[in-house]
C-alpha positions as CSV (number, residue, x, y, z in Angstrom):
1,M,0.0,0.0,0.0
2,I,1.2,3.5,-0.9
3,L,-0.2,6.5,0.9
4,E,0.3,10.1,-0.2
5,L,-0.4,12.4,2.8
6,E,-0.6,16.2,2.7
7,A,1.1,18.2,5.4
8,V,0.6,21.7,6.7
9,E,3.3,23.8,5.1
10,P,6.2,24.2,5.7
11,F,7.2,20.5,6.2
12,S,10.5,18.8,5.9
13,L,10.8,15.1,6.8
14,A,14.6,15.3,7.2
15,R,14.4,18.3,9.6
16,L,11.5,16.5,11.5
17,V,13.6,13.3,11.9
18,E,17.0,15.0,12.7
19,G,15.5,17.6,15.1
20,H,16.3,15.3,18.0
21,G,17.6,11.8,18.7
22,W,14.3,9.8,18.7
23,H,15.1,8.5,15.2
24,A,18.0,6.5,16.8
25,L,15.7,4.5,19.0
26,E,14.2,1.3,17.8
27,P,12.0,0.5,16.1
28,F,12.7,3.7,14.2
29,H,15.4,3.5,11.5
30,W,16.6,6.6,9.6
31,D,18.4,6.2,6.3
32,A,19.7,9.7,5.9
33,E,21.3,9.2,2.5
34,A,18.1,7.8,1.1
35,G,15.8,10.1,3.1
36,V,13.7,7.2,4.3
37,L,12.3,6.7,7.8
38,R,11.1,3.2,8.8
39,H,9.2,2.1,11.8
40,A,7.5,-1.2,12.8
41,L,4.2,-0.8,14.6
42,A,1.9,-3.2,16.4
43,T,-1.7,-2.8,15.2
44,P,-4.7,-3.0,17.6
45,S,-5.3,-6.6,16.3
46,G,-1.7,-7.6,17.4
47,A,-0.2,-7.9,13.9
48,A,2.8,-5.9,12.8
49,V,2.9,-3.1,10.2
50,I,6.1,-1.7,8.7
51,W,6.0,1.7,7.1
52,R,8.6,3.7,5.2
53,S,8.1,7.4,4.8
54,S,9.9,9.7,2.3
55,Q,9.4,13.1,0.9
56,P,10.1,13.0,-2.9
57,G,10.4,16.7,-3.8
58,C,7.0,18.1,-2.7
59,P,7.2,20.4,0.3
60,T,3.7,19.6,1.5
61,R,3.5,15.9,0.8
62,L,4.6,12.7,2.6
63,R,4.9,9.4,0.7
64,V,4.4,6.3,2.9
65,E,5.0,2.7,1.7
66,V,3.2,0.3,4.0
67,D,3.6,-3.4,4.5
68,T,0.3,-4.1,6.1
69,P,-1.9,-7.1,7.0
70,A,-5.3,-7.2,5.3
71,N,-7.3,-6.5,8.4
72,V,-5.7,-3.2,9.4
73,D,-8.0,-0.2,9.8
74,P,-7.0,2.4,7.1
75,Q,-8.3,5.3,9.2
76,W,-6.3,4.2,12.2
77,L,-3.2,3.9,10.1
78,V,-3.5,7.3,8.6
79,Q,-4.2,8.9,11.9
80,T,-1.2,7.2,13.4
81,L,1.1,8.3,10.5
82,R,-0.2,11.9,10.7
83,H,0.4,12.0,14.5
84,T,3.9,10.6,14.2
85,H,5.0,13.0,11.4
86,R,3.1,15.9,12.9
87,L,1.5,16.6,9.6
88,D,-1.2,18.8,11.0
89,E,0.9,20.9,13.3
90,R,1.0,24.6,12.6
91,I,4.2,26.4,13.4
92,A,3.9,29.6,11.4
93,E,3.8,31.6,14.7
94,F,7.0,30.0,15.9
95,H,8.7,30.9,12.5
96,G,7.4,34.5,13.1
97,I,9.5,34.5,16.3
98,C,12.4,33.1,14.4
99,E,12.4,36.1,12.1
100,Q,12.9,38.4,15.1
101,H,16.0,36.7,16.6
102,S,19.3,36.0,15.0
103,G,19.7,32.9,17.2
104,L,16.7,31.4,15.4
105,H,17.5,32.4,11.8
106,R,18.9,29.0,11.0
107,A,15.8,27.3,12.3
108,L,13.7,29.5,10.0
109,Q,16.0,28.8,7.1
110,H,15.8,25.0,7.6
111,R,12.0,25.0,8.3
112,D,12.7,23.6,11.8
113,G,10.0,23.4,14.5
114,R,8.6,19.8,14.3
115,L,10.1,17.0,16.3
116,L,9.6,13.3,15.5
117,R,7.5,11.5,18.0
118,S,6.4,7.8,18.3
119,P,3.2,6.5,17.0
120,T,1.8,6.1,20.5
121,V,2.0,8.1,23.6
122,F,3.0,4.9,25.5
123,E,6.0,4.5,23.4
124,D,7.1,8.0,24.0
125,V,6.6,7.7,27.8
126,V,8.7,4.5,28.0
127,K,11.4,6.0,25.9
128,T,11.4,9.1,28.0
129,L,11.8,7.0,31.1
130,C,14.7,5.3,29.6
131,T,16.5,8.6,29.3
132,L,16.5,9.3,33.1
133,C,19.9,9.5,34.7
134,T,21.8,7.6,32.1
135,T,23.8,8.0,28.9
136,W,22.3,8.1,25.4
137,A,24.1,4.9,24.5
138,R,22.5,3.2,27.6
139,T,19.1,4.6,26.6
140,R,19.5,3.1,23.1
141,S,20.5,-0.3,24.6
142,M,17.5,-0.4,26.9
143,V,15.0,0.4,24.1
144,R,16.7,-2.1,21.8
145,G,16.4,-4.8,24.5
146,L,12.7,-4.1,25.1
147,C,11.9,-4.3,21.4
148,S,14.0,-7.5,20.9
149,R,12.4,-9.4,23.8
150,Y,8.9,-8.1,24.0
151,G,8.1,-6.6,20.5
152,V,6.1,-8.3,17.9
153,S,8.0,-9.9,14.9
154,A,7.4,-8.1,11.7
155,G,8.8,-11.1,9.8
156,V,11.4,-9.0,7.8
157,D,15.0,-8.9,8.6
158,G,14.5,-9.5,12.3
159,I,12.5,-6.2,12.7
160,R,10.3,-6.1,15.7
161,T,7.8,-3.6,16.9
162,F,7.9,-1.6,20.1
163,P,6.3,-3.7,22.9
164,T,2.6,-3.2,23.6
165,P,1.5,-2.1,27.1
166,E,0.0,-5.5,27.6
167,A,3.4,-7.2,26.9
168,L,5.3,-5.0,29.3
169,A,2.6,-5.4,31.9
170,V,2.9,-9.2,31.7
171,A,6.8,-8.9,31.8
172,G,6.5,-7.6,35.3
173,V,9.0,-5.4,37.2
174,E,11.5,-8.2,37.7
175,G,11.4,-9.1,34.0
176,L,12.0,-5.5,33.0
177,R,14.8,-5.1,35.6
178,D,16.5,-8.2,34.1
179,M,16.6,-6.2,30.8
180,G,18.9,-3.7,32.4
181,L,16.3,-1.1,33.2
182,G,17.3,-0.9,36.8
183,Y,15.1,1.3,39.0
184,R,13.3,2.4,35.7
185,A,11.7,-1.0,35.6
186,R,9.1,-0.1,38.1
187,Y,8.2,3.1,36.3
188,V,8.0,1.4,32.9
189,H,5.8,-1.4,34.4
190,S,3.5,1.3,36.0
191,A,3.2,3.1,32.7
192,A,2.3,-0.2,31.0
193,M,-0.5,-0.8,33.5
194,A,-1.7,2.8,33.1
195,A,-1.8,2.4,29.3
196,A,-3.7,-0.8,29.2
197,D,-7.0,0.9,28.6
198,D,-5.6,3.5,26.1
199,A,-5.8,6.2,28.8
200,L,-2.4,7.7,27.8
201,E,-3.4,7.8,24.1
202,E,-6.2,10.2,25.0
203,W,-3.6,12.8,25.6
204,K,-3.0,13.1,21.9
205,A,-6.3,15.0,21.4
206,S,-6.5,16.5,24.9
207,T,-7.9,20.1,25.0
208,L,-7.0,20.6,28.6
209,P,-4.8,23.6,29.5
210,T,-1.2,22.5,29.8
211,R,-1.2,23.0,33.5
212,Q,-3.9,20.4,34.0
213,L,-2.4,18.0,31.4
214,R,0.9,18.4,33.2
215,E,-0.7,17.2,36.4
216,Q,-2.0,14.1,34.7
217,V,1.5,13.3,33.2
218,R,3.2,14.0,36.6
219,A,0.9,11.4,38.2
220,L,2.7,8.7,36.3
221,A,5.4,7.1,38.3
222,G,8.9,8.4,37.4
223,M,7.6,11.4,35.4
224,G,9.4,14.2,37.3
225,P,9.7,17.8,36.0
226,Y,12.2,17.0,33.2
227,A,10.4,13.8,31.9
228,T,7.0,15.6,32.1
229,A,8.2,18.6,30.1
230,N,9.9,16.3,27.6
231,L,6.6,14.4,27.0
232,L,4.6,17.6,26.8
233,M,6.9,18.8,24.1
234,L,6.3,15.6,22.2
235,L,2.6,16.2,22.6
236,G,2.9,19.5,21.1
237,R,2.9,21.6,24.3
238,Y,5.9,23.9,24.1
239,D,5.3,26.2,27.0
240,Q,7.4,24.1,29.4
241,I,11.2,23.9,29.5
242,A,12.6,20.4,30.3
243,L,15.3,21.6,32.8
244,D,18.2,19.3,33.3
245,S,22.0,19.8,33.8
246,W,22.6,20.2,30.1
247,V,19.9,22.9,29.6
248,R,21.2,24.8,32.7
249,K,24.8,24.7,31.3
250,V,23.9,25.8,27.8
251,V,21.5,28.6,28.8
252,R,23.9,30.0,31.6
253,E,26.8,30.0,29.2
254,G,24.7,31.5,26.3
255,W,22.5,34.0,27.9
256,F,24.1,34.6,31.4
257,A,27.8,34.8,30.5
258,G,28.5,31.7,32.5
259,E,27.2,33.1,35.7
260,E,25.5,30.8,38.2
261,V,21.8,31.6,38.1
262,S,18.8,29.9,39.5
263,D,16.3,27.7,37.6
264,R,13.7,30.4,38.3
265,E,15.9,33.0,36.5
266,I,16.4,30.6,33.5
267,L,12.7,29.9,33.2
268,A,12.0,33.6,33.5
269,A,14.2,34.3,30.5
270,F,11.9,32.2,28.4
271,E,8.6,33.5,29.6
272,P,8.2,36.1,26.9
273,F,8.2,33.4,24.3
274,G,4.9,32.0,25.7
275,E,3.6,28.8,24.2
276,W,6.8,28.4,22.1
277,R,9.5,28.6,24.8
278,A,10.6,24.9,24.5
279,L,11.1,25.2,20.7
280,V,13.0,28.5,21.2
281,Y,15.4,26.7,23.5
282,W,15.6,23.6,21.3
283,F,16.3,25.4,18.0
284,W,18.3,28.4,19.3
285,D,21.7,28.3,17.6
286,W,23.8,28.2,20.7
287,N,27.0,27.5,18.9
288,R,27.0,30.1,16.1
289,D,25.1,32.8,17.9
290,P,25.0,32.1,21.6
291,Q,24.5,35.7,22.7
292,P,20.9,37.0,22.5
293,D,20.1,40.0,20.5
294,A,20.0,43.4,22.2
295,Q,16.4,42.9,23.1
296,P,15.9,39.1,22.5
297,L,12.9,38.4,24.8
298,G,10.3,40.8,23.7
299,G,12.1,43.8,25.1
300,G,13.9,42.5,28.1
301,H,17.3,41.0,28.7
302,P,17.5,37.5,30.2
303,T,19.5,38.9,33.1
304,G,17.3,41.9,33.6
């Protein structure tokens, strides 16, 4: 099956994929040279679907080749693909901000603003939990192990899907700990139990104010301030900053001349960017243009 899906302009598959490291976590596979993104997805019926997306020239169209079983729901599949690729996300307002600040000019030039996310909220929750207090190499190893042991076989080149909530719930805390998840095993198992009735997937279309949605996310075991803000960003809520040691280092060096400042001061520096503050941080060109403009934040200096 071949699907041609329209996207809200501007859309770039390469920039979506390479905007952060999710493409390096199985079952995603990104062939940068060919410009093809692959993923293996477990359907509601339990079968595996492999899809490969590409963007052959048209700036508003995504081409998806799907290896699909006969009983897959086409509407479910299209909705899942649109969610994963953020085809309906409107970022023109963010690009308007980019025009005003030299630190964001590169993001505007490359049509940045979208970030690849998993087909399901559950997958993004588990992957976020696997980033806690560890190295990126270890995160990749944990996710690879979960797919290898608990994913559904797609029957092609050993490709397996990301595990379903049911599979990880049955695995139990000890089984997940044996996979090398350590203390995260309890959190992942708790997420699997919470996701069993699709409660997490309802967050995709939630119309709750971010403050209320954040409270629901924080209620999941292991989802502290950093993990919650990261998941909210994947859900399209950009008014939260996922503060961790790296963010503190980058912002202090870039906007505060290396001075020790509090988290409150860092967060205040982003407040004028409103609902786009997470994307402003994410796509600010800290290496080429780390110093903010004379009035970078709507008229105020970060240290003022």
